[in-house]
Residue frames as qw, qx, qy, qz and C-alpha x, y, z in Angstrom:
[[0.003, 0.880, 0.475, -0.004, 0.02, 0.04, -0.02],
 [0.395, 0.499, 0.006, 0.771, 1.29, 3.39, -0.99],
 [0.311, -0.562, -0.407, 0.650, 1.88, 6.05, 1.71],
 [0.202, 0.596, 0.358, 0.690, 0.01, 9.23, 0.69],
 [0.382, -0.761, -0.319, 0.416, 0.43, 11.13, 3.93],
 [0.241, 0.945, 0.051, 0.214, 1.02, 14.82, 3.34],
 [0.724, 0.168, -0.237, 0.626, 4.68, 15.62, 3.43],
 [0.305, -0.928, -0.155, 0.148, 5.79, 18.11, 6.08],
 [0.362, 0.824, -0.302, 0.313, 8.60, 20.70, 5.85],
 [0.848, -0.260, -0.256, 0.386, 11.80, 19.83, 7.64],
 [0.346, 0.388, -0.159, 0.839, 12.91, 23.48, 7.96],
 [0.178, -0.400, -0.548, 0.713, 12.37, 25.79, 10.91],
 [0.143, 0.875, 0.449, -0.112, 9.79, 28.51, 10.92],
 [0.201, -0.775, 0.215, 0.560, 12.64, 31.06, 10.75],
 [0.335, -0.184, 0.715, 0.585, 13.97, 29.44, 7.56],
 [0.239, 0.568, 0.769, 0.168, 10.59, 29.17, 5.96],
 [0.006, 0.893, 0.321, -0.316, 9.75, 32.74, 6.62],
 [0.242, -0.622, 0.387, 0.636, 12.97, 34.00, 5.19],
 [0.292, 0.066, 0.813, 0.499, 12.58, 32.07, 1.98],
 [0.159, 0.700, 0.696, 0.034, 8.97, 32.99, 1.61],
 [0.095, -0.840, -0.086, 0.527, 9.88, 36.71, 2.09],
 [0.161, -0.522, 0.537, 0.643, 12.16, 36.56, -0.92],
 [0.328, 0.228, 0.846, 0.353, 9.84, 34.76, -3.41],
 [0.272, 0.337, -0.075, -0.898, 7.73, 36.49, -6.07],
 [0.721, 0.375, 0.464, -0.353, 4.70, 35.29, -7.94],
 [0.632, 0.708, -0.245, -0.200, 6.74, 35.69, -11.19],
 [0.245, -0.648, 0.719, 0.064, 9.66, 33.56, -10.08],
 [0.875, 0.249, -0.395, -0.129, 10.93, 30.48, -11.74],
 [0.490, -0.628, 0.546, -0.260, 12.24, 28.18, -8.96],
 [0.697, 0.264, -0.666, 0.022, 14.42, 25.03, -8.95],
 [0.630, -0.561, 0.415, -0.342, 14.75, 22.61, -6.09],
 [0.539, 0.242, -0.803, 0.087, 16.99, 19.59, -5.50],
 [0.164, -0.119, -0.866, 0.456, 15.31, 17.38, -2.83],
 [0.391, -0.403, -0.453, -0.693, 11.58, 17.43, -2.67],
 [0.274, -0.277, -0.812, 0.435, 9.17, 17.36, 0.25],
 [0.063, -0.782, -0.547, 0.294, 6.93, 19.78, 2.09],
 [0.184, -0.538, 0.195, 0.800, 9.00, 22.61, 0.68],
 [0.119, 0.134, 0.743, 0.645, 7.81, 21.68, -2.81],
 [0.071, -0.661, -0.720, -0.198, 4.29, 21.94, -1.97],
 [0.226, -0.795, -0.309, 0.471, 4.55, 25.11, 0.12],
 [0.198, -0.554, 0.251, 0.769, 6.95, 27.18, -1.95],
 [0.222, 0.238, 0.735, 0.595, 5.48, 26.13, -5.38],
 [0.004, -0.770, -0.637, 0.041, 2.32, 27.98, -4.31],
 [0.208, -0.840, -0.092, 0.492, 4.33, 31.19, -4.11],
 [0.196, -0.463, 0.550, 0.667, 5.98, 31.13, -7.53],
 [0.599, 0.460, -0.165, -0.634, 5.02, 30.93, -11.00],
 [0.834, 0.326, -0.441, -0.061, 7.02, 27.80, -12.18],
 [0.544, -0.612, 0.544, -0.187, 8.56, 25.27, -9.90],
 [0.734, 0.400, -0.549, -0.014, 11.08, 22.53, -10.93],
 [0.649, -0.555, 0.456, -0.251, 11.87, 19.71, -8.52],
 [0.624, 0.402, -0.670, -0.008, 14.50, 17.05, -8.82],
 [0.728, -0.444, 0.394, -0.343, 14.32, 14.10, -6.40],
 [0.341, 0.428, -0.830, -0.107, 16.35, 10.86, -6.21],
 [0.237, -0.040, 0.890, -0.387, 14.35, 8.76, -3.71],
 [0.296, -0.196, -0.728, -0.586, 11.52, 6.80, -5.40],
 [0.294, -0.520, -0.781, 0.182, 9.54, 6.00, -2.17],
 [0.131, -0.501, -0.318, 0.794, 9.53, 9.64, -1.28],
 [0.129, 0.117, -0.467, -0.867, 8.70, 10.64, -4.76],
 [0.279, -0.336, -0.850, -0.295, 5.79, 8.23, -4.75],
 [0.229, -0.571, -0.636, 0.466, 4.52, 9.90, -1.47],
 [0.018, -0.488, -0.032, 0.872, 4.78, 13.38, -2.75],
 [0.064, 0.127, 0.728, 0.671, 3.31, 12.67, -6.30],
 [0.106, -0.608, -0.771, -0.158, -0.33, 12.78, -5.18],
 [0.238, -0.764, -0.341, 0.492, 0.04, 16.23, -3.71],
 [0.374, -0.120, 0.319, 0.863, 1.67, 18.12, -6.70],
 [0.315, 0.735, 0.247, -0.547, 0.12, 21.20, -8.22],
 [0.693, 0.662, 0.273, 0.085, -0.10, 22.08, -11.88],
 [0.201, 0.946, -0.247, 0.058, 2.83, 24.58, -11.79],
 [0.490, -0.596, 0.632, 0.070, 5.43, 21.92, -10.62],
 [0.741, 0.479, -0.459, -0.099, 7.60, 19.96, -13.09],
 [0.705, -0.530, 0.442, -0.161, 8.67, 16.97, -11.02],
 [0.658, 0.524, -0.538, -0.062, 11.61, 14.83, -11.93],
 [0.852, -0.415, 0.318, -0.023, 12.63, 11.60, -10.39],
 [0.551, 0.655, -0.512, 0.068, 16.29, 10.87, -11.12],
 [0.945, -0.326, -0.028, 0.031, 17.57, 7.68, -9.60],
 [0.368, -0.763, 0.488, 0.209, 21.11, 7.41, -8.37],
 [0.594, 0.551, -0.569, -0.141, 23.70, 6.07, -10.79],
 [0.494, 0.179, -0.799, 0.291, 25.08, 3.83, -7.93],
 [0.584, -0.602, -0.539, 0.078, 24.06, 2.91, -4.50],
 [0.034, -0.881, 0.109, -0.459, 24.45, 5.78, -2.17],
 [0.564, 0.102, -0.600, 0.558, 27.38, 5.86, 0.27],
 [0.475, -0.839, -0.178, -0.196, 26.86, 6.97, 3.93],
 [0.041, 0.731, 0.454, -0.507, 27.44, 9.40, 5.46],
 [0.074, 0.658, -0.266, -0.701, 28.82, 11.27, 2.38],
 [0.764, 0.555, 0.324, -0.064, 27.56, 10.78, -1.18],
 [0.511, -0.266, 0.487, 0.657, 30.04, 10.50, -3.90],
 [0.331, 0.485, -0.178, -0.790, 29.47, 12.52, -7.10],
 [0.251, 0.189, -0.828, -0.465, 29.51, 9.49, -9.35],
 [0.065, 0.296, 0.922, -0.242, 26.58, 8.08, -7.37],
 [0.199, 0.738, 0.522, -0.379, 24.36, 11.04, -8.14],
 [0.224, -0.270, 0.324, 0.879, 25.80, 12.68, -11.19],
 [0.037, 0.390, 0.710, 0.585, 22.64, 12.28, -13.23],
 [0.248, -0.774, -0.548, 0.197, 20.56, 13.88, -10.36],
 [0.263, -0.613, 0.032, 0.745, 22.97, 16.86, -10.25],
 [0.160, -0.149, 0.575, 0.788, 23.16, 17.21, -13.97],
 [0.204, 0.536, 0.816, 0.077, 19.42, 16.88, -14.56],
 [0.037, 0.758, 0.186, -0.624, 19.00, 20.63, -14.55],
 [0.051, -0.347, 0.572, 0.742, 20.40, 20.58, -18.08],
 [0.047, 0.256, 0.907, 0.331, 17.32, 18.62, -19.15],
 [0.071, 0.616, 0.607, -0.496, 14.73, 21.05, -17.84],
 [0.261, 0.534, 0.484, 0.642, 14.90, 23.45, -20.86],
 [0.187, -0.952, -0.238, 0.053, 15.01, 26.54, -18.67],
 [0.526, 0.629, -0.164, 0.549, 17.55, 29.27, -19.33],
 [0.117, 0.395, -0.490, 0.768, 17.51, 30.97, -15.90],
 [0.479, -0.583, -0.654, 0.053, 16.12, 30.44, -12.40],
 [0.153, -0.792, 0.089, -0.584, 15.26, 33.21, -10.04],
 [0.516, -0.569, 0.492, -0.410, 15.44, 31.05, -6.99],
 [0.675, 0.241, -0.697, -0.011, 17.06, 27.83, -6.20],
 [0.644, -0.561, 0.383, -0.352, 16.53, 25.70, -3.05],
 [0.585, 0.357, -0.725, 0.067, 19.03, 22.99, -2.51],
 [0.624, -0.453, 0.403, -0.493, 17.98, 20.47, 0.18],
 [0.983, 0.082, -0.034, -0.159, 18.82, 17.14, -1.31],
 [0.866, -0.188, 0.212, 0.412, 22.02, 15.11, -1.92],
 [0.637, 0.163, 0.254, 0.710, 25.18, 16.58, -3.23],
 [0.027, -0.932, -0.298, 0.204, 24.37, 20.16, -2.19],
 [0.256, -0.671, 0.317, 0.619, 27.82, 21.62, -3.17],
 [0.302, 0.040, 0.757, 0.578, 27.70, 20.01, -6.56],
 [0.152, 0.730, 0.657, 0.113, 24.20, 21.23, -7.13],
 [0.123, -0.892, -0.101, 0.423, 25.19, 24.82, -6.13],
 [0.260, -0.487, 0.520, 0.652, 28.13, 24.71, -8.50],
 [0.315, 0.331, 0.800, 0.389, 26.03, 23.07, -11.42],
 [0.152, 0.805, 0.571, -0.042, 23.33, 25.77, -11.21],
 [0.261, -0.577, 0.073, 0.770, 25.73, 28.68, -11.54],
 [0.160, -0.028, 0.567, 0.807, 25.32, 28.87, -15.35],
 [0.133, -0.561, -0.759, -0.301, 21.46, 29.07, -14.85],
 [0.277, -0.698, -0.431, 0.500, 21.49, 32.05, -12.61],
 [0.246, 0.802, 0.183, 0.513, 21.00, 35.74, -13.47],
 [0.255, 0.398, -0.408, 0.781, 22.58, 38.65, -11.51],
 [0.437, -0.396, 0.237, -0.772, 19.51, 38.73, -9.03],
 [0.814, -0.120, -0.537, -0.187, 19.11, 35.03, -8.54],
 [0.402, -0.597, 0.522, -0.457, 19.21, 33.60, -5.11],
 [0.679, 0.082, -0.729, -0.034, 20.35, 30.06, -3.95],
 [0.634, -0.531, 0.300, -0.475, 19.00, 28.74, -0.62],
 [0.536, 0.247, -0.800, 0.105, 21.00, 25.88, 0.88],
 [0.753, -0.532, -0.054, -0.383, 19.11, 24.05, 3.70],
 [0.916, -0.363, -0.017, 0.168, 21.04, 22.54, 6.63],
 [0.546, 0.698, -0.274, 0.374, 24.03, 24.53, 5.74],
 [0.091, -0.702, 0.497, -0.501, 25.28, 25.31, 9.27],
 [0.790, -0.380, 0.309, -0.368, 24.15, 22.10, 10.99],
 [0.980, 0.174, -0.016, 0.089, 26.11, 19.62, 9.02],
 [0.593, -0.516, 0.336, 0.519, 29.81, 19.03, 9.26],
 [0.208, 0.704, -0.386, -0.559, 31.77, 20.77, 6.48],
 [0.773, 0.208, 0.585, 0.129, 31.25, 18.63, 3.35],
 [0.481, 0.181, 0.470, 0.718, 32.96, 20.85, 0.90],
 [0.096, 0.885, 0.451, -0.070, 30.62, 23.81, 1.37],
 [0.276, -0.726, 0.138, 0.615, 33.56, 26.07, 1.39],
 [0.427, 0.120, 0.649, 0.618, 33.88, 25.45, -2.31],
 [0.169, 0.787, 0.551, 0.218, 30.72, 27.49, -3.07],
 [0.255, -0.858, -0.087, 0.437, 32.35, 30.59, -1.55],
 [0.471, -0.159, 0.493, 0.714, 34.57, 30.71, -4.56],
 [0.047, 0.317, 0.662, 0.678, 31.58, 31.58, -6.72],
 [0.326, -0.728, -0.520, -0.306, 28.92, 32.91, -4.29],
 [0.036, 0.297, -0.459, 0.837, 28.69, 35.63, -1.58],
 [0.106, -0.429, -0.827, 0.348, 26.36, 35.22, 1.42],
 [0.153, -0.496, -0.344, -0.782, 23.22, 37.31, 0.80],
 [0.530, -0.502, 0.246, -0.637, 21.60, 36.29, 4.14],
 [0.480, 0.043, -0.867, 0.125, 21.25, 33.40, 6.54],
 [0.658, -0.601, -0.104, -0.442, 19.38, 32.19, 9.64],
 [0.004, -0.471, 0.772, -0.426, 20.57, 30.99, 12.95],
 [0.872, -0.172, 0.001, -0.458, 18.07, 28.26, 13.24],
 [0.698, -0.402, 0.593, 0.002, 19.17, 24.87, 14.25],
 [0.806, 0.437, 0.369, 0.153, 18.94, 23.48, 10.75],
 [0.254, -0.582, 0.292, 0.715, 20.54, 26.60, 9.37],
 [0.606, 0.681, 0.383, 0.151, 19.85, 28.17, 5.98],
 [0.321, -0.444, 0.248, 0.799, 22.23, 30.12, 3.92],
 [0.523, 0.795, 0.297, -0.077, 21.15, 32.32, 1.01],
 [0.543, -0.281, 0.421, 0.670, 23.79, 32.88, -1.65],
 [0.449, 0.840, 0.098, -0.289, 24.10, 35.20, -4.48],
 [0.834, 0.341, 0.148, 0.407, 26.40, 34.63, -7.54],
 [0.394, -0.597, 0.124, 0.688, 29.50, 36.77, -7.65]]
């Protein structure tokens, strides 16, 4: 039997309110890692693209998607390592943005696997005012996040337990 329970957001109220305050009804938004954020933030923007790697999570979310969401399930290339995923395991997931036929994204939420790789991959799809939100930025041990600071400046952040950083392309 399929689980069709409504997904909840895994972010703090502080994180949610900050992201929400920066969204516009005309935004085109991309997300890696779907969930309650997909359902909530998609209602605040014009177009929403979500890339997910987990089939069971995808099946749970599928029944709740609205019409403005283009949802992509991109299975891992190899079994996922724990605790840190290797690029070759999720390269199709990271690179799937190339298949969306979108020139630029106004907002990008990165909350799934390979967050640093996703942040680097999306650079060519950003314009001067685009913002990139990375969930759990401060609460995880450094997993190469320092690499993003070669290409991004911090626009804003929260001090919540989970920690959200908002980046702007240099």
